[in-house]
C-alpha positions in Angstrom: 0.0 0.0 0.0 1.2 3.5 -0.7 1.0 6.5 1.6 -2.4 7.7 0.5 -5.5 6.7 2.5 -7.3 3.8 1.0 -10.9 4.6 -0.1 -13.6 3.0 1.9 -16.7 1.6 0.2 -18.9 2.7 3.1 -18.0 6.4 2.7 -21.1 7.3 0.6 -23.4 5.6 3.1 -21.9 7.7 5.9 -22.2 10.9 3.9 -25.8 10.2 3.1 -26.6 9.4 6.8 -25.0 12.7 8.0 -27.1 14.6 5.5 -30.4 13.5 6.9 -29.9 12.0 10.4 -28.9 14.0 13.6 -26.7 11.1 15.0 -24.6 8.7 12.9 -22.9 5.9 14.7 -20.0 4.1 12.9 -19.4 0.7 14.5 -16.7 -1.8 14.0 -13.6 -3.5 15.4 -10.8 -1.4 16.9 -8.2 -0.4 14.5 -10.3 -1.1 11.4 -10.3 2.6 10.3 -13.4 4.1 11.9 -11.7 7.2 13.2 -9.8 7.8 10.0 -13.0 7.5 8.0 -15.0 9.7 10.4 -12.4 12.5 10.4 -11.9 12.4 6.6 -15.7 12.7 6.0 -16.2 15.4 8.7 -13.0 17.5 8.7 -14.8 20.6 10.2 -16.1 18.7 13.2 -14.8 18.9 16.8 -13.2 15.7 18.0 -13.2 14.0 21.4 -12.1 10.5 22.2 -13.1 8.5 25.2 -9.8 6.8 25.2 -8.8 10.1 26.9 -9.4 9.3 30.6 -10.1 13.0 31.5 -12.8 13.2 28.9 -14.2 9.9 29.9 -14.4 10.9 33.6 -16.1 14.1 32.8 -18.7 12.4 30.5 -19.5 9.8 33.1 -19.7 12.2 36.1 -21.5 15.1 34.5 -23.1 14.1 31.1 -25.2 17.2 30.8 -22.3 19.6 31.5 -20.0 17.6 29.2 -22.4 17.7 26.3 -23.1 21.4 26.8 -19.4 22.2 26.5 -19.0 20.2 23.3 -18.6 21.9 19.9 -21.5 21.3 17.5 -21.1 19.3 15.3 -18.7 16.8 16.9 -17.1 13.4 16.5 -17.3 11.3 19.7 -14.8 8.4 19.5 -15.3 5.1 21.3 -18.8 5.9 22.6 -19.2 2.5 24.2 -16.9 3.6 27.0 -19.4 6.4 28.0 -22.9 4.9 28.0 -24.0 7.5 30.5 -23.8 10.1 27.7 -26.3 8.4 25.4 -29.5 9.5 27.3 -28.3 13.1 27.4 -27.4 13.0 23.8 -30.8 11.7 23.0 -32.5 14.6 24.8 -30.3 17.1 23.0 -31.2 15.6 19.7 -34.9 15.7 20.6 -34.5 19.5 21.1 -32.5 20.0 17.9 -32.8 17.5 15.1 -30.5 19.2 12.7 -28.8 16.4 10.5 -25.2 15.6 11.1 -24.8 17.0 14.7 -23.1 13.9 16.1 -20.8 11.4 14.5 -20.1 8.6 16.9 -17.7 5.7 16.6 -17.8 2.5 18.7 -15.6 -0.5 19.0 -18.3 -2.6 20.5 -21.6 -3.8 18.9 -24.0 -1.5 20.7 -27.0 -3.5 19.4 -25.7 -6.5 21.4 -25.5 -4.4 24.6 -29.0 -4.2 26.1 -28.8 -0.9 27.9 -27.1 0.9 25.0 -29.2 -0.8 22.4 -32.4 0.5 24.0 -31.0 4.1 24.1 -30.1 3.9 20.4 -33.1 2.1 18.9 -34.7 4.1 16.2 -32.9 7.3 17.0 -29.8 7.2 14.9 -28.2 5.7 11.8 -26.0 2.7 12.6 -23.4 1.8 10.1 -20.9 -1.1 10.5 -17.3 -0.7 9.1 -15.3 -3.9 8.8 -11.5 -4.4 8.3 -10.3 -3.5 4.8 -11.7 -5.7 2.0 -9.4 -7.0 -0.6 -11.1 -4.7 -3.1 -10.4 -1.7 -0.9 -6.8 -2.7 -0.6 -6.6 -2.8 -4.4 -8.5 0.5 -4.7 -11.1 -1.3 -6.8 -14.8 -0.5 -6.7 -15.8 -3.6 -4.8 -18.7 -4.4 -7.1 -18.6 -8.2 -7.2 -21.6 -8.7 -5.0 -23.8 -6.0 -6.7 -22.8 -7.4 -10.2 -23.6 -10.9 -9.2 -26.9 -10.2 -7.5 -28.0 -8.1 -10.5 -27.1 -10.9 -12.9 -24.3 -9.1 -14.6 -21.7 -11.9 -14.2 -21.2 -13.7 -17.4 -19.1 -16.8 -18.3 -15.7 -15.9 -19.6 -12.5 -17.8 -20.1 -9.4 -16.0 -18.8 -6.8 -14.8 -21.2 -4.1 -16.7 -19.3 -4.6 -20.5 -18.9 -2.6 -20.3 -15.6 -4.6 -19.6 -12.5 -3.5 -17.0 -9.9 -0.7 -18.7 -7.9 -2.1 -20.4 -4.9 0.4 -18.7 -2.6 -0.6 -15.3 -3.8 -4.2 -16.1 -2.8 -3.0 -17.6 0.5 -1.0 -14.5 1.2 -4.1 -12.3 0.9 -6.2 -14.6 3.1 -3.5 -14.7 5.8 -3.0 -11.0 5.7 -6.7 -10.2 6.5 -7.9 -6.6 6.5 -6.6 -4.6 9.5 -4.7 -1.6 8.0 -1.7 -1.6 10.4 -0.5 -5.2 9.9 -0.9 -4.9 6.1 2.1 -2.5 6.2 4.3 -5.0 8.0 6.3 -8.2 7.3 4.4 -11.5 8.0 6.3 -12.0 11.3 5.6 -8.4 12.4 1.9 -8.7 11.3 1.5 -11.8 13.5 3.0 -9.8 16.4 0.5 -7.0 15.8 -2.4 -9.5 15.8 -1.3 -11.0 19.2 -0.8 -7.5 20.7 -4.2 -6.5 19.4 -6.0 -9.3 21.1 -4.0 -8.8 24.3 -4.8 -5.1 24.5 -8.5 -5.6 23.6 -9.0 -8.2 26.4 -7.1 -6.2 28.9 -8.7 -2.8 28.1 -12.0 -3.1 26.4 -13.6 -6.3 27.6 -14.8 -4.7 30.8 -16.9 -2.3 28.7 -19.0 -5.1 27.3 -19.1 -8.0 29.8 -18.2 -9.2 33.2 -15.2 -11.5 32.8 -13.4 -12.7 36.0 -10.5 -14.2 34.2 -9.4 -12.6 30.9 -7.0 -15.6 30.3 -10.0 -17.8 29.8 -11.1 -15.5 26.9 -7.6 -15.8 25.4 -7.9 -19.6 25.5 -11.4 -19.5 24.0 -10.3 -17.3 21.1 -7.4 -19.7 20.4 -9.9 -22.6 20.2 -12.3 -20.6 18.1 -9.6 -19.7 15.6 -9.0 -23.4 15.0 -12.8 -23.7 14.3 -13.5 -20.7 12.2 -15.9 -21.7 9.4 -17.2 -24.7 11.4 -20.4 -25.5 13.3 -20.4 -24.0 16.8 -20.5 -26.5 19.6 -20.7 -24.9 23.0 -20.6 -28.2 24.9 -17.3 -29.2 23.3 -15.7 -25.9 24.0 -16.9 -26.1 27.6 -15.3 -29.5 28.0 -12.0 -28.5 26.4 -11.7 -25.4 28.4 -13.0 -27.0 31.6 -15.4 -24.1 32.1 -19.1 -24.0 32.8 -21.3 -23.8 29.7 -22.8 -20.4 30.9 -19.3 -19.1 31.3 -18.3 -20.1 27.7 -21.6 -18.5 26.4 -20.7 -15.2 28.3 -17.2 -15.2 27.0 -18.4 -15.9 23.4 -20.9 -13.0 23.7 -18.1 -10.7 24.8 -16.0 -11.7 21.7 -19.0 -11.0 19.5 -19.6 -7.6 21.1 -16.0 -6.7 20.5 -16.2 -7.7 16.8 -13.8 -10.5 17.1 -16.1 -13.3 16.0 -19.6 -13.6 14.4 -22.2 -16.3 14.4 -23.6 -17.3 11.1 -27.1 -18.5 11.8 -28.6 -21.5 9.9 -30.9 -20.8 7.0 -34.3 -22.2 7.3 -37.7 -22.3 5.7 -40.8 -23.4 7.5 -41.4 -26.1 4.8 -37.7 -27.3 4.8 -37.1 -30.6 6.6 -34.1 -32.2 8.1 -32.1 -29.0 8.5 -29.4 -28.6 11.1 -30.3 -25.7 13.4 -26.7 -25.0 14.6 -24.9 -21.7 14.0 -21.5 -21.5 12.3 -18.6 -19.6 14.0 -16.5 -17.2 11.9 -13.8 -14.7 12.9 -14.5 -11.2 11.7 -10.9 -11.0 10.2 -9.1 -13.9 8.5 -5.7 -12.5 9.3 -6.4 -12.5 13.1 -7.8 -16.0 12.9 -4.7 -17.2 11.0 -2.4 -15.8 13.6 -4.3 -17.3 16.5 -4.5 -20.7 14.7 -0.8 -20.6 13.7 -1.6 -20.9 10.0 1.0 -19.6 7.6 0.9 -19.1 3.8 2.8 -22.3 3.1 0.0 -24.3 4.9 -2.2 -23.8 1.8 -1.0 -27.1 0.5 -0.2 -29.0 3.7 -3.3 -28.2 5.8 -6.0 -28.0 3.2 -9.0 -28.6 5.5 -8.0 -25.9 8.0 -7.1 -23.5 5.2 -10.4 -24.3 3.5 -12.3 -23.1 6.5 -10.1 -20.0 6.8 -10.8 -19.3 3.1 -14.5 -19.5 3.8 -14.1 -17.0 6.6 -12.2 -14.7 4.2 -15.0 -14.9 1.6 -17.7 -14.2 4.1 -15.6 -11.2 5.3 -15.5 -9.8 1.8 -19.2 -10.4 1.0 -20.6 -9.0 4.3 -18.5 -5.9 3.9 -19.5 -5.3 0.3 -23.2 -5.8 1.4 -22.7 -2.7 3.5 -22.4 -0.5 0.4 -24.4 -2.8 -1.9 -27.6 -3.6 0.0 -27.6 -3.3 3.8 -30.9 -5.3 3.8 -29.2 -8.5 2.8 -29.0 -11.2 5.4 -26.3 -13.9 5.7 -26.8 -17.5 6.8 -25.4 -21.0 6.2 -27.1 -24.2 5.1 -26.6 -27.7 6.3 -29.0 -30.7 6.5 -28.9 -34.1 8.2 -27.5 -35.7 5.0 -24.3 -33.5 5.6 -25.1 -31.5 2.5 -24.2 -27.9 3.0 -23.8 -24.5 1.5 -21.1 -22.3 3.1 -23.0 -19.0 2.8 -26.6 -18.3 2.0 -27.7 -14.7 1.2 -31.4 -13.6 1.4 -33.4 -10.5 0.6 -36.9 -11.2 1.6 -37.6 -14.6 0.0 -35.1 -14.3 -2.8 -32.1 -16.6 -1.9 -28.6 -17.0 -3.2 -26.0 -19.5 -2.3 -22.1 -19.3 -2.1 -19.9 -22.4 -1.9 -16.1 -21.8 -1.3 -13.5 -24.3 -2.5 -9.7 -24.0 -2.5 -9.5 -26.0 -5.8 -8.3 -24.5 -9.1 -10.4 -27.0 -11.0 -14.1 -26.8 -9.9 -16.3 -29.7 -10.8 -20.1 -30.5 -10.8 -19.6 -32.5 -7.6 -18.6 -29.2 -5.8 -22.0 -27.7 -6.3 -24.2 -30.5 -4.7 -25.1 -28.2 -1.9 -26.1 -25.4 -4.2 -28.4 -27.8 -6.1 -30.0 -28.9 -2.8 -30.5 -25.3 -1.8 -32.0 -24.5 -5.1 -34.5 -27.4 -4.7 -35.4 -26.3 -1.2 -36.1 -22.7 -2.4 -37.9 -23.5 -5.7 -38.8 -20.3 -7.5 -37.2 -18.2 -4.8 -33.7 -19.4 -5.7 -32.0 -16.5 -7.5 -28.6 -18.1 -8.2 -25.4 -19.6 -6.8 -21.7 -19.2 -7.1 -18.8 -21.6 -6.4 -15.8 -19.4 -5.4 -12.7 -21.2 -6.5 -8.9 -20.7 -6.8 -8.9 -21.0 -10.6 -9.2 -18.3 -13.2 -12.1 -19.1 -15.4 -15.7 -17.9 -14.9 -17.9 -20.7 -16.2 -21.4 -22.2 -15.7 -21.7 -25.6 -14.1 -24.6 -27.3 -15.9 -27.3 -24.8 -14.7 -27.1 -21.2 -16.0 -28.0 -20.0 -12.5 -24.8 -21.7 -11.1 -21.5 -20.1 -11.8 -17.9 -21.1 -10.9 -16.2 -17.8 -10.1 -12.5 -17.1 -9.5 -11.7 -15.9 -6.0 -9.8 -12.9 -7.5 -13.1 -11.5 -8.8 -13.9 -10.5 -5.2 -11.3 -7.7 -5.6 -11.0 -7.2 -9.4 -14.4 -5.8 -10.1 
């Protein structure tokens, strides 16, 4: 990456929200670029961060006085650290609903925090920023998802018969999307990821959950990194960690609130039978998962199963981020039935349904889309299409014009 700030696909959505909403809250993991984006979009705003202990103490002890002394408009950074301010902010907005007064950032998912979620519900625009996508890193438009959903992807043989080198793809997956480690060597990037988790659990976890022993959270994250892209089994985790099930659930919720992991819920239809109702667990960033699971680029060939799950996490990371500027109403799921037939990612908008299968192979076959065919049968007329994301370089149909085999590189090339 060069020295110029990378464009963020969500920038237009933030601008639009500031133009018609009094409070805009930009949520996402620490160090994913929220403050950089906020300050670039609102250069004339005042700025206060609640990582500043003096500002935090004032906001907590005298919310009314603190808010009265703020410039208007203003950016308030790390709002989850000062929940006492939210009610006062709400009252201020009720008196003056001028758009764009407050631009907040938060490194915890406020909708998963009951007291904060109640304060925010229906009163401000909430926008989630994720770590940099591969398309943002390449300064590309990031239009894969919109082109596919609109039916604009067409079969095309690549000019070069040779696929993108596997290690090139593996390097991108291992790197993830946090801006800082992308500027470092692989060894230094791994050190950054470990320091990131350590700082987060020492500093931020107390803002989102009651955790008696942070080391248990560290152990849980290490186990989850080995299971990214797989079905979540709380009982197994409880046994391996020698912790009560409720404790594991509490720790897992803290990891979700801090944007470390996400649960991908199972897709279902009332008429569908024999479906597994278990969520899948994914890390929010593939680079962080790779570090905690001790996966390196060269493991692409030697540990195909583990790398396959990590690749699935990477693809989900790209698609959910692109959905933020393509269609925020899209919902993401996974499909699995009792016959062990599965689809890695299911996307819905109302009843319209799309499927995404992810394979590390460079030579996709019809056998690789059995899950997509099963999903299509379950959906009937509501099935809008499916893609098999693969490591090759040709975009082709696989027997059904609705089913495309698409090179992984298309996620950042269009």
